[in-house]
C-alpha positions, 0 to 999 in steps of 0.5 A, a space after each residue: 575814531 581812535 582808542 587806546 586799548 589795554 588788556 590785562 591777565 588772561 585777555 593779554 594772553 588770549 589776544 597777544 598784546 597788552 596795549 594797542 592803539 586802534 583806529 575805527 572806521 566809525 565812531 562808537 558810543 560805548 565799550 559795549 558798542 566797541 566790542 560789537 563792532 570788533 566782533 563783526 570782523 576781527 575774529 572769534 576772540 572778539 566774539 567770545 569777549 563780547 559774549 562774556 563781557 559781564 565776566 570782565 571789568 572795564 575802565 575808561 581813562 583809568 576810571 572804573 566804568 560800565 559797558 554802557 558808559 560813553 566813550 570819545 575819540 582818544 579815550 583809553 579803554 582798559 578791559 580786565 578780569 575781576 581781581 581776586 586774592 588769596 
């Protein structure tokens, strides 16, 4: 399964990239399942993101989504902090 992953703001800084194409060894059904899979072998930053996922917004193919919504091969998954203003 291939996903296009986009990170914004503090996540971009923490992970060191804003865009990455990721090939997974198995299919995942949701953004939450994607985070669970990544947290198993890709390091502490992924574990922290999984634990704190409710602090972040997720979009699938440029549409705001929930962590349990379905994803498919080739989808774009964007994760970003809530936008604040001042």
